[in-house]
PDB file of N, CA, C and O in Angstrom:
ATOM      1  N   MET A   1      39.370  65.685 -20.180  1.00  0.00           N
ATOM      2  CA  MET A   1      39.224  65.779 -18.655  1.00  0.00           C
ATOM      3  C   MET A   1      40.743  65.130 -17.766  1.00  0.00           C
ATOM      4  O   MET A   1      41.436  65.808 -17.008  1.00  0.00           O
ATOM      5  N   GLY A   2      40.937  63.907 -18.064  1.00  0.00           N
ATOM      6  CA  GLY A   2      42.116  63.238 -17.460  1.00  0.00           C
ATOM      7  C   GLY A   2      43.421  64.019 -17.957  1.00  0.00           C
ATOM      8  O   GLY A   2      44.423  63.767 -17.289  1.00  0.00           O
ATOM      9  N   ILE A   3      43.638  65.190 -19.324  1.00  0.00           N
ATOM     10  CA  ILE A   3      44.562  65.647 -19.227  1.00  0.00           C
ATOM     11  C   ILE A   3      44.894  67.324 -18.105  1.00  0.00           C
ATOM     12  O   ILE A   3      46.001  67.797 -17.849  1.00  0.00           O
ATOM     13  N   PHE A   4      43.909  67.713 -17.780  1.00  0.00           N
ATOM     14  CA  PHE A   4      44.023  68.933 -16.693  1.00  0.00           C
ATOM     15  C   PHE A   4      44.209  67.910 -15.154  1.00  0.00           C
ATOM     16  O   PHE A   4      44.677  68.330 -14.096  1.00  0.00           O
ATOM     17  N   LEU A   5      43.805  66.796 -15.362  1.00  0.00           N
ATOM     18  CA  LEU A   5      43.439  66.404 -13.945  1.00  0.00           C
ATOM     19  C   LEU A   5      45.354  65.925 -13.292  1.00  0.00           C
ATOM     20  O   LEU A   5      45.835  66.151 -12.181  1.00  0.00           O
ATOM     21  N   SER A   6      46.001  65.242 -14.496  1.00  0.00           N
ATOM     22  CA  SER A   6      47.280  65.209 -14.733  1.00  0.00           C
ATOM     23  C   SER A   6      47.733  66.400 -13.818  1.00  0.00           C
ATOM     24  O   SER A   6      47.653  66.378 -12.590  1.00  0.00           O
ATOM     25  N   CYS A   7      48.200  67.402 -14.536  1.00  0.00           N
ATOM     26  CA  CYS A   7      48.974  68.483 -14.844  1.00  0.00           C
ATOM     27  C   CYS A   7      48.824  69.402 -13.501  1.00  0.00           C
ATOM     28  O   CYS A   7      49.567  70.280 -13.062  1.00  0.00           O
ATOM     29  N   CYS A   8      47.105  68.674 -12.818  1.00  0.00           N
ATOM     30  CA  CYS A   8      47.602  69.963 -11.740  1.00  0.00           C
ATOM     31  C   CYS A   8      47.880  69.331 -10.056  1.00  0.00           C
ATOM     32  O   CYS A   8      48.055  69.957  -9.011  1.00  0.00           O
ATOM     33  N   ARG A   9      47.838  68.054 -10.285  1.00  0.00           N
ATOM     34  CA  ARG A   9      48.252  66.776  -8.794  1.00  0.00           C
ATOM     35  C   ARG A   9      49.606  67.012  -8.826  1.00  0.00           C
ATOM     36  O   ARG A   9      50.013  67.624  -7.839  1.00  0.00           O
ATOM     37  N   GLY A  10      50.723  66.617  -9.940  1.00  0.00           N
ATOM     38  CA  GLY A  10      51.818  67.283  -9.542  1.00  0.00           C
ATOM     39  C   GLY A  10      52.527  65.456 -10.026  1.00  0.00           C
ATOM     40  O   GLY A  10      51.683  64.651 -10.420  1.00  0.00           O
ATOM     41  N   SER A  11      53.776  65.060  -9.958  1.00  0.00           N
ATOM     42  CA  SER A  11      54.673  64.334 -10.140  1.00  0.00           C
ATOM     43  C   SER A  11      54.797  63.564  -8.674  1.00  0.00           C
ATOM     44  O   SER A  11      54.540  64.137  -7.615  1.00  0.00           O
ATOM     45  N   ASN A  12      55.176  62.349  -8.757  1.00  0.00           N
ATOM     46  CA  ASN A  12      55.480  61.637  -7.566  1.00  0.00           C
ATOM     47  C   ASN A  12      56.903  62.247  -6.878  1.00  0.00           C
ATOM     48  O   ASN A  12      57.175  62.360  -5.683  1.00  0.00           O
ATOM     49  N   GLU A  13      57.711  62.597  -8.068  1.00  0.00           N
ATOM     50  CA  GLU A  13      59.100  62.982  -7.841  1.00  0.00           C
ATOM     51  C   GLU A  13      59.114  64.442  -6.826  1.00  0.00           C
ATOM     52  O   GLU A  13      59.968  64.695  -5.977  1.00  0.00           O
ATOM     53  N   GLU A  14      58.121  65.151  -7.125  1.00  0.00           N
ATOM     54  CA  GLU A  14      57.967  65.945  -6.330  1.00  0.00           C
ATOM     55  C   GLU A  14      58.030  66.449  -4.934  1.00  0.00           C
ATOM     56  O   GLU A  14      58.628  67.335  -4.325  1.00  0.00           O
ATOM     57  N   GLU A  15      56.508  64.810  -4.489  1.00  0.00           N
ATOM     58  CA  GLU A  15      56.337  65.184  -3.388  1.00  0.00           C
ATOM     59  C   GLU A  15      57.742  64.273  -2.584  1.00  0.00           C
ATOM     60  O   GLU A  15      58.204  64.644  -1.504  1.00  0.00           O
ATOM     61  N   ASP A  16      58.058  63.541  -3.044  1.00  0.00           N
ATOM     62  CA  ASP A  16      59.636  63.018  -2.380  1.00  0.00           C
ATOM     63  C   ASP A  16      60.449  63.932  -2.180  1.00  0.00           C
ATOM     64  O   ASP A  16      61.097  64.053  -1.140  1.00  0.00           O
ATOM     65  N   SER A  17      60.517  64.780  -3.285  1.00  0.00           N
ATOM     66  CA  SER A  17      61.243  66.113  -3.061  1.00  0.00           C
ATOM     67  C   SER A  17      60.862  67.048  -1.350  1.00  0.00           C
ATOM     68  O   SER A  17      61.689  67.590  -0.617  1.00  0.00           O
ATOM     69  N   LEU A  18      59.326  66.943  -1.148  1.00  0.00           N
ATOM     70  CA  LEU A  18      59.039  68.049  -0.527  1.00  0.00           C
ATOM     71  C   LEU A  18      59.064  67.243   0.759  1.00  0.00           C
ATOM     72  O   LEU A  18      58.777  67.998   1.687  1.00  0.00           O
ATOM     73  N   THR A  19      59.347  65.719   1.275  1.00  0.00           N
ATOM     74  CA  THR A  19      59.121  64.938   2.493  1.00  0.00           C
ATOM     75  C   THR A  19      60.879  64.817   2.972  1.00  0.00           C
ATOM     76  O   THR A  19      61.835  64.688   2.207  1.00  0.00           O
ATOM     77  N   VAL A  20      60.896  64.910   4.506  1.00  0.00           N
ATOM     78  CA  VAL A  20      62.248  64.906   4.438  1.00  0.00           C
ATOM     79  C   VAL A  20      62.374  63.907   5.078  1.00  0.00           C
ATOM     80  O   VAL A  20      61.367  63.696   5.753  1.00  0.00           O
ATOM     81  N   SER A  21      63.205  63.110   5.206  1.00  0.00           N
ATOM     82  CA  SER A  21      63.579  61.747   5.569  1.00  0.00           C
ATOM     83  C   SER A  21      64.163  62.461   7.229  1.00  0.00           C
ATOM     84  O   SER A  21      64.902  63.408   7.500  1.00  0.00           O
ATOM     85  N   VAL A  22      63.331  61.366   8.154  1.00  0.00           N
ATOM     86  CA  VAL A  22      63.959  61.157   9.371  1.00  0.00           C
ATOM     87  C   VAL A  22      64.701  61.253   9.780  1.00  0.00           C
ATOM     88  O   VAL A  22      64.482  61.711  10.901  1.00  0.00           O
ATOM     89  N   GLU A  23      66.034  61.047   9.544  1.00  0.00           N
ATOM     90  CA  GLU A  23      67.454  61.634   9.166  1.00  0.00           C
ATOM     91  C   GLU A  23      67.353  62.574   9.165  1.00  0.00           C
ATOM     92  O   GLU A  23      67.315  62.991  10.323  1.00  0.00           O
ATOM     93  N   GLN A  24      67.246  63.514   8.272  1.00  0.00           N
ATOM     94  CA  GLN A  24      67.612  64.982   8.048  1.00  0.00           C
ATOM     95  C   GLN A  24      66.836  65.844   9.102  1.00  0.00           C
ATOM     96  O   GLN A  24      67.462  66.854   9.420  1.00  0.00           O
ATOM     97  N   ARG A  25      65.647  65.692   9.707  1.00  0.00           N
ATOM     98  CA  ARG A  25      64.730  66.020  10.555  1.00  0.00           C
ATOM     99  C   ARG A  25      65.672  66.166  11.520  1.00  0.00           C
ATOM    100  O   ARG A  25      66.038  67.307  11.802  1.00  0.00           O
ATOM    101  N   ARG A  26      66.183  65.130  12.141  1.00  0.00           N
ATOM    102  CA  ARG A  26      67.014  65.080  13.469  1.00  0.00           C
ATOM    103  C   ARG A  26      67.455  65.838  13.255  1.00  0.00           C
ATOM    104  O   ARG A  26      67.009  66.930  13.608  1.00  0.00           O
ATOM    105  N   LYS A  27      69.078  65.667  12.254  1.00  0.00           N
ATOM    106  CA  LYS A  27      70.051  66.681  12.098  1.00  0.00           C
ATOM    107  C   LYS A  27      69.391  67.775  12.211  1.00  0.00           C
ATOM    108  O   LYS A  27      69.450  68.186  13.371  1.00  0.00           O
ATOM    109  N   GLN A  28      68.733  68.495  11.467  1.00  0.00           N
ATOM    110  CA  GLN A  28      68.183  69.889  11.428  1.00  0.00           C
ATOM    111  C   GLN A  28      67.881  70.441  12.790  1.00  0.00           C
ATOM    112  O   GLN A  28      68.286  71.541  13.167  1.00  0.00           O
ATOM    113  N   ALA A  29      66.875  69.316  13.780  1.00  0.00           N
ATOM    114  CA  ALA A  29      66.588  69.443  14.921  1.00  0.00           C
ATOM    115  C   ALA A  29      67.641  69.783  15.911  1.00  0.00           C
ATOM    116  O   ALA A  29      67.373  70.563  16.825  1.00  0.00           O
ATOM    117  N   GLU A  30      69.183  69.090  15.758  1.00  0.00           N
ATOM    118  CA  GLU A  30      70.262  68.769  16.388  1.00  0.00           C
ATOM    119  C   GLU A  30      70.680  70.144  16.384  1.00  0.00           C
ATOM    120  O   GLU A  30      70.512  70.812  17.405  1.00  0.00           O
ATOM    121  N   GLU A  31      71.258  70.699  15.254  1.00  0.00           N
ATOM    122  CA  GLU A  31      71.581  71.739  14.524  1.00  0.00           C
ATOM    123  C   GLU A  31      70.603  73.019  15.092  1.00  0.00           C
ATOM    124  O   GLU A  31      71.211  74.037  15.421  1.00  0.00           O
ATOM    125  N   ALA A  32      69.314  73.016  15.205  1.00  0.00           N
ATOM    126  CA  ALA A  32      69.041  73.520  15.990  1.00  0.00           C
ATOM    127  C   ALA A  32      68.623  74.293  16.722  1.00  0.00           C
ATOM    128  O   ALA A  32      68.079  75.395  16.654  1.00  0.00           O
ATOM    129  N   ALA A  33      69.132  73.154  17.959  1.00  0.00           N
ATOM    130  CA  ALA A  33      69.121  73.104  19.355  1.00  0.00           C
ATOM    131  C   ALA A  33      70.768  73.623  19.388  1.00  0.00           C
ATOM    132  O   ALA A  33      70.960  74.838  19.438  1.00  0.00           O
ATOM    133  N   GLU A  34      71.465  73.073  19.371  1.00  0.00           N
ATOM    134  CA  GLU A  34      72.795  73.731  18.948  1.00  0.00           C
ATOM    135  C   GLU A  34      72.795  75.214  19.063  1.00  0.00           C
ATOM    136  O   GLU A  34      73.537  75.708  19.911  1.00  0.00           O
ATOM    137  N   ARG A  35      72.111  75.934  18.372  1.00  0.00           N
ATOM    138  CA  ARG A  35      72.301  77.133  18.086  1.00  0.00           C
ATOM    139  C   ARG A  35      71.458  77.991  19.226  1.00  0.00           C
ATOM    140  O   ARG A  35      72.073  78.849  19.859  1.00  0.00           O
ATOM    141  N   ARG A  36      69.905  77.737  19.518  1.00  0.00           N
ATOM    142  CA  ARG A  36      69.455  77.451  21.030  1.00  0.00           C
ATOM    143  C   ARG A  36      70.816  77.895  21.812  1.00  0.00           C
ATOM    144  O   ARG A  36      71.152  78.980  22.284  1.00  0.00           O
ATOM    145  N   ARG A  37      71.316  76.921  21.773  1.00  0.00           N
ATOM    146  CA  ARG A  37      72.284  76.531  23.453  1.00  0.00           C
ATOM    147  C   ARG A  37      73.538  77.849  23.052  1.00  0.00           C
ATOM    148  O   ARG A  37      73.693  78.635  23.987  1.00  0.00           O
ATOM    149  N   LEU A  38      74.092  78.035  22.247  1.00  0.00           N
ATOM    150  CA  LEU A  38      74.684  79.017  21.905  1.00  0.00           C
ATOM    151  C   LEU A  38      74.470  80.871  22.112  1.00  0.00           C
ATOM    152  O   LEU A  38      75.179  81.784  22.536  1.00  0.00           O
ATOM    153  N   GLU A  39      73.025  80.743  21.518  1.00  0.00           N
ATOM    154  CA  GLU A  39      72.764  82.209  21.459  1.00  0.00           C
ATOM    155  C   GLU A  39      72.255  82.064  23.210  1.00  0.00           C
ATOM    156  O   GLU A  39      72.352  83.097  23.872  1.00  0.00           O
ATOM    157  N   ASN A  40      71.887  81.181  23.699  1.00  0.00           N
ATOM    158  CA  ASN A  40      71.468  81.207  24.867  1.00  0.00           C
ATOM    159  C   ASN A  40      72.745  81.466  25.901  1.00  0.00           C
ATOM    160  O   ASN A  40      72.398  82.416  26.602  1.00  0.00           O
ATOM    161  N   GLU A  41      73.990  81.054  26.272  1.00  0.00           N
ATOM    162  CA  GLU A  41      75.349  81.080  26.556  1.00  0.00           C
ATOM    163  C   GLU A  41      75.378  82.485  26.036  1.00  0.00           C
ATOM    164  O   GLU A  41      75.002  83.266  26.910  1.00  0.00           O
ATOM    165  N   ARG A  42      75.663  83.006  25.035  1.00  0.00           N
ATOM    166  CA  ARG A  42      76.155  84.685  24.774  1.00  0.00           C
ATOM    167  C   ARG A  42      74.958  85.676  25.279  1.00  0.00           C
ATOM    168  O   ARG A  42      75.323  86.804  25.610  1.00  0.00           O
ATOM    169  N   ARG A  43      73.709  85.403  25.363  1.00  0.00           N
ATOM    170  CA  ARG A  43      72.894  86.156  26.087  1.00  0.00           C
ATOM    171  C   ARG A  43      73.028  87.285  27.316  1.00  0.00           C
ATOM    172  O   ARG A  43      73.138  86.966  28.499  1.00  0.00           O
ATOM    173  N   GLY A  44      73.004  88.455  26.897  1.00  0.00           N
ATOM    174  CA  GLY A  44      74.031  89.364  27.747  1.00  0.00           C
ATOM    175  C   GLY A  44      75.217  89.615  27.707  1.00  0.00           C
ATOM    176  O   GLY A  44      75.416  90.825  27.820  1.00  0.00           O
ATOM    177  N   ILE A  45      76.351  88.867  27.567  1.00  0.00           N
ATOM    178  CA  ILE A  45      77.738  89.242  27.374  1.00  0.00           C
ATOM    179  C   ILE A  45      77.706  89.833  26.209  1.00  0.00           C
ATOM    180  O   ILE A  45      76.999  89.360  25.319  1.00  0.00           O
ATOM    181  N   LYS A  46      78.612  91.197  25.960  1.00  0.00           N
ATOM    182  CA  LYS A  46      78.952  92.286  24.976  1.00  0.00           C
ATOM    183  C   LYS A  46      80.156  91.307  24.161  1.00  0.00           C
ATOM    184  O   LYS A  46      80.126  90.903  22.999  1.00  0.00           O
ATOM    185  N   ASP A  47      81.004  91.134  25.008  1.00  0.00           N
ATOM    186  CA  ASP A  47      82.130  90.492  24.697  1.00  0.00           C
ATOM    187  C   ASP A  47      83.046  89.201  24.974  1.00  0.00           C
ATOM    188  O   ASP A  47      84.066  89.234  25.664  1.00  0.00           O
ATOM    189  N   PRO A  48      82.523  88.034  24.322  1.00  0.00           N
ATOM    190  CA  PRO A  48      82.309  86.777  25.039  1.00  0.00           C
ATOM    191  C   PRO A  48      83.553  86.515  24.959  1.00  0.00           C
ATOM    192  O   PRO A  48      83.491  85.307  25.191  1.00  0.00           O
ATOM    193  N   GLU A  49      84.995  86.799  24.758  1.00  0.00           N
ATOM    194  CA  GLU A  49      86.245  86.612  24.822  1.00  0.00           C
ATOM    195  C   GLU A  49      86.626  87.213  25.822  1.00  0.00           C
ATOM    196  O   GLU A  49      87.312  86.498  26.553  1.00  0.00           O
ATOM    197  N   LYS A  50      86.417  88.642  26.320  1.00  0.00           N
ATOM    198  CA  LYS A  50      86.539  88.867  27.641  1.00  0.00           C
ATOM    199  C   LYS A  50      86.055  88.154  28.399  1.00  0.00           C
ATOM    200  O   LYS A  50      86.909  87.867  29.239  1.00  0.00           O
ATOM    201  N   PHE A  51      84.801  87.505  28.674  1.00  0.00           N
ATOM    202  CA  PHE A  51      84.066  86.838  29.335  1.00  0.00           C
ATOM    203  C   PHE A  51      84.612  85.095  30.012  1.00  0.00           C
ATOM    204  O   PHE A  51      84.387  84.489  31.060  1.00  0.00           O
ATOM    205  N   LYS A  52      85.549  84.744  28.531  1.00  0.00           N
ATOM    206  CA  LYS A  52      86.131  83.485  28.760  1.00  0.00           C
ATOM    207  C   LYS A  52      87.348  83.807  29.764  1.00  0.00           C
ATOM    208  O   LYS A  52      87.602  83.226  30.819  1.00  0.00           O
ATOM    209  N   ARG A  53      87.995  84.821  29.201  1.00  0.00           N
ATOM    210  CA  ARG A  53      89.401  85.668  29.994  1.00  0.00           C
ATOM    211  C   ARG A  53      89.363  85.376  31.510  1.00  0.00           C
ATOM    212  O   ARG A  53      90.026  84.619  32.219  1.00  0.00           O
ATOM    213  N   GLN A  54      87.977  86.563  31.855  1.00  0.00           N
ATOM    214  CA  GLN A  54      87.455  86.625  33.200  1.00  0.00           C
ATOM    215  C   GLN A  54      87.378  85.192  33.717  1.00  0.00           C
ATOM    216  O   GLN A  54      88.151  85.023  34.660  1.00  0.00           O
ATOM    217  N   GLN A  55      86.691  84.135  33.387  1.00  0.00           N
ATOM    218  CA  GLN A  55      86.378  83.214  33.801  1.00  0.00           C
ATOM    219  C   GLN A  55      88.064  82.166  34.255  1.00  0.00           C
ATOM    220  O   GLN A  55      88.401  81.421  35.176  1.00  0.00           O
ATOM    221  N   ALA A  56      88.630  82.636  33.134  1.00  0.00           N
ATOM    222  CA  ALA A  56      90.191  81.826  32.849  1.00  0.00           C
ATOM    223  C   ALA A  56      90.538  82.448  34.232  1.00  0.00           C
ATOM    224  O   ALA A  56      90.289  81.562  35.050  1.00  0.00           O
ATOM    225  N   LYS A  57      90.974  83.502  34.851  1.00  0.00           N
ATOM    226  CA  LYS A  57      91.188  84.080  35.676  1.00  0.00           C
ATOM    227  C   LYS A  57      91.077  83.767  37.399  1.00  0.00           C
ATOM    228  O   LYS A  57      91.892  83.618  38.309  1.00  0.00           O
ATOM    229  N   ALA A  58      89.278  83.763  37.243  1.00  0.00           N
ATOM    230  CA  ALA A  58      88.811  83.395  38.446  1.00  0.00           C
ATOM    231  C   ALA A  58      89.134  82.175  38.934  1.00  0.00           C
ATOM    232  O   ALA A  58      89.049  81.807  40.106  1.00  0.00           O
ATOM    233  N   GLN A  59      89.633  81.355  37.679  1.00  0.00           N
ATOM    234  CA  GLN A  59      89.620  79.572  38.143  1.00  0.00           C
ATOM    235  C   GLN A  59      90.796  79.488  38.977  1.00  0.00           C
ATOM    236  O   GLN A  59      90.951  78.893  40.043  1.00  0.00           O
ATOM    237  N   GLU A  60      91.801  80.369  38.127  1.00  0.00           N
ATOM    238  CA  GLU A  60      93.473  79.817  38.680  1.00  0.00           C
ATOM    239  C   GLU A  60      93.747  81.066  40.056  1.00  0.00           C
ATOM    240  O   GLU A  60      94.664  80.973  40.873  1.00  0.00           O
ATOM    241  N   MET A  61      92.892  81.982  40.031  1.00  0.00           N
ATOM    242  CA  MET A  61      93.013  82.355  41.329  1.00  0.00           C
ATOM    243  C   MET A  61      92.443  81.355  42.140  1.00  0.00           C
ATOM    244  O   MET A  61      93.266  80.770  42.845  1.00  0.00           O
ATOM    245  N   GLU A  62      91.456  81.047  42.229  1.00  0.00           N
ATOM    246  CA  GLU A  62      91.069  79.885  43.062  1.00  0.00           C
ATOM    247  C   GLU A  62      91.996  78.822  43.551  1.00  0.00           C
ATOM    248  O   GLU A  62      92.317  78.555  44.708  1.00  0.00           O
ATOM    249  N   LYS A  63      92.496  78.060  41.985  1.00  0.00           N
ATOM    250  CA  LYS A  63      93.410  77.055  42.141  1.00  0.00           C
ATOM    251  C   LYS A  63      94.236  77.745  43.439  1.00  0.00           C
ATOM    252  O   LYS A  63      94.260  77.286  44.581  1.00  0.00           O
ATOM    253  N   ARG A  64      94.796  78.768  43.043  1.00  0.00           N
ATOM    254  CA  ARG A  64      96.110  79.103  44.384  1.00  0.00           C
ATOM    255  C   ARG A  64      95.763  79.098  45.292  1.00  0.00           C
ATOM    256  O   ARG A  64      96.380  78.611  46.239  1.00  0.00           O
ATOM    257  N   GLU A  65      94.332  79.780  45.393  1.00  0.00           N
ATOM    258  CA  GLU A  65      93.875  79.874  47.113  1.00  0.00           C
ATOM    259  C   GLU A  65      93.876  78.364  47.350  1.00  0.00           C
ATOM    260  O   GLU A  65      94.514  78.240  48.395  1.00  0.00           O
ATOM    261  N   MET A  66      93.531  77.245  46.969  1.00  0.00           N
ATOM    262  CA  MET A  66      93.449  75.965  47.227  1.00  0.00           C
ATOM    263  C   MET A  66      95.058  75.575  47.671  1.00  0.00           C
ATOM    264  O   MET A  66      95.427  75.330  48.820  1.00  0.00           O
ATOM    265  N   GLU A  67      95.801  75.584  46.602  1.00  0.00           N
ATOM    266  CA  GLU A  67      97.513  75.324  47.122  1.00  0.00           C
ATOM    267  C   GLU A  67      97.940  76.203  48.048  1.00  0.00           C
ATOM    268  O   GLU A  67      98.620  75.627  48.898  1.00  0.00           O
ATOM    269  N   ALA A  68      97.807  77.533  48.263  1.00  0.00           N
ATOM    270  CA  ALA A  68      98.187  78.030  49.461  1.00  0.00           C
ATOM    271  C   ALA A  68      97.652  77.474  51.048  1.00  0.00           C
ATOM    272  O   ALA A  68      98.254  77.466  52.122  1.00  0.00           O
ATOM    273  N   ALA A  69      95.950  76.922  50.600  1.00  0.00           N
ATOM    274  CA  ALA A  69      95.339  76.737  52.055  1.00  0.00           C
ATOM    275  C   ALA A  69      96.073  75.447  52.515  1.00  0.00           C
ATOM    276  O   ALA A  69      96.015  75.137  53.705  1.00  0.00           O
ATOM    277  N   LYS A  70      96.725  74.720  51.677  1.00  0.00           N
ATOM    278  CA  LYS A  70      96.766  73.000  51.798  1.00  0.00           C
ATOM    279  C   LYS A  70      98.781  73.478  52.125  1.00  0.00           C
ATOM    280  O   LYS A  70      99.509  72.771  52.821  1.00  0.00           O
ATOM    281  N   ILE A  71      99.082  74.309  51.674  1.00  0.00           N
ATOM    282  CA  ILE A  71     100.352  74.641  52.477  1.00  0.00           C
ATOM    283  C   ILE A  71     100.176  74.915  53.688  1.00  0.00           C
ATOM    284  O   ILE A  71     100.458  73.993  54.453  1.00  0.00           O
ATOM    285  N   GLY A  72      99.838  75.781  54.114  1.00  0.00           N
ATOM    286  CA  GLY A  72      99.651  76.619  55.088  1.00  0.00           C
ATOM    287  C   GLY A  72      99.000  76.095  56.175  1.00  0.00           C
ATOM    288  O   GLY A  72      99.252  76.452  57.326  1.00  0.00           O
ATOM    289  N   GLY A  73      97.704  74.795  55.721  1.00  0.00           N
ATOM    290  CA  GLY A  73      97.727  74.112  56.745  1.00  0.00           C
ATOM    291  C   GLY A  73      96.395  74.397  56.936  1.00  0.00           C
ATOM    292  O   GLY A  73      95.845  73.879  57.908  1.00  0.00           O
ATOM    293  N   GLY A  74      95.490  75.430  55.886  1.00  0.00           N
ATOM    294  CA  GLY A  74      94.385  76.039  56.729  1.00  0.00           C
ATOM    295  C   GLY A  74      94.549  77.240  57.827  1.00  0.00           C
ATOM    296  O   GLY A  74      93.630  77.724  58.489  1.00  0.00           O
ATOM    297  N   ASN A  75      95.617  77.526  57.860  1.00  0.00           N
ATOM    298  CA  ASN A  75      95.838  78.541  59.233  1.00  0.00           C
ATOM    299  C   ASN A  75      96.804  79.907  58.466  1.00  0.00           C
ATOM    300  O   ASN A  75      98.035  79.927  58.466  1.00  0.00           O
ATOM    301  N   PRO A  76      96.179  80.668  58.027  1.00  0.00           N
ATOM    302  CA  PRO A  76      97.297  81.770  56.992  1.00  0.00           C
ATOM    303  C   PRO A  76      98.238  82.546  58.856  1.00  0.00           C
ATOM    304  O   PRO A  76      98.032  82.676  60.063  1.00  0.00           O
ATOM    305  N   ASN A  77      99.323  82.826  57.701  1.00  0.00           N
ATOM    306  CA  ASN A  77     100.942  83.167  58.762  1.00  0.00           C
ATOM    307  C   ASN A  77     100.153  84.606  59.297  1.00  0.00           C
ATOM    308  O   ASN A  77     100.204  84.794  60.512  1.00  0.00           O
ATOM    309  N   LEU A  78      99.266  85.858  58.280  1.00  0.00           N
ATOM    310  CA  LEU A  78      99.035  87.144  59.054  1.00  0.00           C
ATOM    311  C   LEU A  78      97.552  87.191  59.664  1.00  0.00           C
ATOM    312  O   LEU A  78      96.675  86.699  58.953  1.00  0.00           O
ATOM    313  N   ARG A  79      97.236  87.642  60.704  1.00  0.00           N
ATOM    314  CA  ARG A  79      96.304  87.405  61.686  1.00  0.00           C
ATOM    315  C   ARG A  79      96.275  89.163  61.711  1.00  0.00           C
ATOM    316  O   ARG A  79      97.174  90.000  61.792  1.00  0.00           O
ATOM    317  N   TRP A  80      94.761  89.260  61.597  1.00  0.00           N
ATOM    318  CA  TRP A  80      94.528  90.861  62.126  1.00  0.00           C
ATOM    319  C   TRP A  80      93.973  91.114  63.374  1.00  0.00           C
ATOM    320  O   TRP A  80      93.243  90.352  64.008  1.00  0.00           O
ATOM    321  N   THR A  81      94.421  92.413  63.750  1.00  0.00           N
ATOM    322  CA  THR A  81      93.961  92.429  65.380  1.00  0.00           C
ATOM    323  C   THR A  81      93.815  93.901  65.071  1.00  0.00           C
ATOM    324  O   THR A  81      94.454  94.593  64.278  1.00  0.00           O
ATOM    325  N   GLN A  82      92.348  94.370  66.275  1.00  0.00           N
ATOM    326  CA  GLN A  82      92.327  95.489  66.050  1.00  0.00           C
ATOM    327  C   GLN A  82      92.566  95.829  67.598  1.00  0.00           C
ATOM    328  O   GLN A  82      92.167  95.174  68.561  1.00  0.00           O
ATOM    329  N   ASP A  83      93.455  97.232  67.601  1.00  0.00           N
ATOM    330  CA  ASP A  83      94.032  98.393  68.826  1.00  0.00           C
ATOM    331  C   ASP A  83      93.131  98.889  69.518  1.00  0.00           C
ATOM    332  O   ASP A  83      93.406  99.704  70.398  1.00  0.00           O
TER     333      ASP A  83
END
Protein backbone atom coordinates (compact mmCIF):
# COMPACT_ATOMS: atom_id res chain seq x y z
CA MET A 1 0.00 0.00 0.00
CA GLY A 2 2.81 2.38 0.71
CA ILE A 3 4.04 2.04 -2.86
CA PHE A 4 0.66 3.00 -4.27
CA LEU A 5 0.37 6.16 -2.18
CA SER A 6 3.88 7.33 -2.97
CA CYS A 7 3.29 7.29 -6.72
CA CYS A 8 -0.03 9.16 -6.51
CA ARG A 9 1.17 12.06 -4.39
CA GLY A 10 3.94 13.34 -6.59
CA SER A 11 7.26 14.74 -5.48
CA ASN A 12 8.14 18.04 -3.87
CA GLU A 13 9.97 19.11 -7.03
CA GLU A 14 6.73 19.05 -9.00
CA GLU A 15 5.00 21.19 -6.37
CA ASP A 16 7.86 23.70 -6.42
CA SER A 17 7.73 24.00 -10.21
CA LEU A 18 3.97 24.58 -10.15
CA THR A 19 4.12 27.43 -7.67
CA VAL A 20 5.23 30.77 -9.06
CA SER A 21 7.34 33.14 -7.02
CA VAL A 22 5.92 36.47 -5.92
CA GLU A 23 8.38 38.32 -8.14
CA GLN A 24 7.31 36.35 -11.21
CA ARG A 25 3.63 36.98 -10.43
CA ARG A 26 4.26 40.71 -10.12
CA LYS A 27 6.12 40.73 -13.41
CA GLN A 28 3.31 38.83 -15.14
CA ALA A 29 0.69 41.17 -13.66
CA GLU A 30 2.69 44.20 -14.81
CA GLU A 31 2.99 42.80 -18.34
CA ALA A 32 -0.74 42.04 -18.45
CA ALA A 33 -1.57 45.55 -17.27
CA GLU A 34 0.67 47.04 -19.96
CA ARG A 35 -1.02 44.89 -22.64
CA ARG A 36 -4.47 46.01 -21.44
CA ARG A 37 -3.37 49.66 -21.47
CA LEU A 38 -2.10 49.38 -25.04
CA GLU A 39 -5.25 47.57 -26.18
CA ASN A 40 -7.45 50.25 -24.63
CA GLU A 41 -5.32 52.99 -26.19
CA ARG A 42 -5.69 51.46 -29.66
CA ARG A 43 -9.37 50.59 -29.34
CA GLY A 44 -11.37 52.17 -32.15
CA ILE A 45 -8.32 53.36 -34.09
CA LYS A 46 -7.85 51.63 -37.43
CA ASP A 47 -4.49 53.21 -38.25
CA PRO A 48 -2.47 54.12 -35.13
CA GLU A 49 0.31 55.76 -37.16
CA LYS A 50 -2.14 58.09 -38.90
CA PHE A 51 -3.63 58.98 -35.53
CA LYS A 52 -0.18 59.87 -34.17
CA ARG A 53 0.52 62.06 -37.21
CA GLN A 54 -2.81 63.87 -36.75
CA GLN A 55 -2.03 64.49 -33.08
CA ALA A 56 1.41 65.86 -33.92
CA LYS A 57 -0.10 68.12 -36.60
CA ALA A 58 -2.74 69.43 -34.19
CA GLN A 59 -0.08 70.17 -31.56
CA GLU A 60 2.03 72.02 -34.15
CA MET A 61 -0.96 74.12 -35.22
CA GLU A 62 -1.75 74.96 -31.59
CA LYS A 63 1.87 75.97 -31.02
CA ARG A 64 1.83 78.24 -34.09
CA GLU A 65 -1.43 79.87 -32.97
CA MET A 66 0.04 80.59 -29.53
CA GLU A 67 3.18 82.13 -31.10
CA ALA A 68 1.04 84.25 -33.41
CA ALA A 69 -1.02 85.46 -30.47
CA LYS A 70 2.15 86.46 -28.58
CA ILE A 71 3.56 88.36 -31.55
CA GLY A 72 0.31 90.12 -32.38
CA GLY A 73 -0.41 90.98 -28.76
CA GLY A 74 -3.61 89.00 -28.92
CA ASN A 75 -5.18 91.41 -31.43
CA PRO A 76 -5.54 90.07 -34.93
CA ASN A 77 -4.59 92.40 -37.77
CA LEU A 78 -7.55 91.48 -39.92
CA ARG A 79 -11.10 92.11 -38.79
CA TRP A 80 -14.35 90.98 -40.27
CA THR A 81 -16.94 93.64 -40.90
CA GLN A 82 -20.34 93.04 -42.25
CA ASP A 83 -21.70 95.61 -44.72
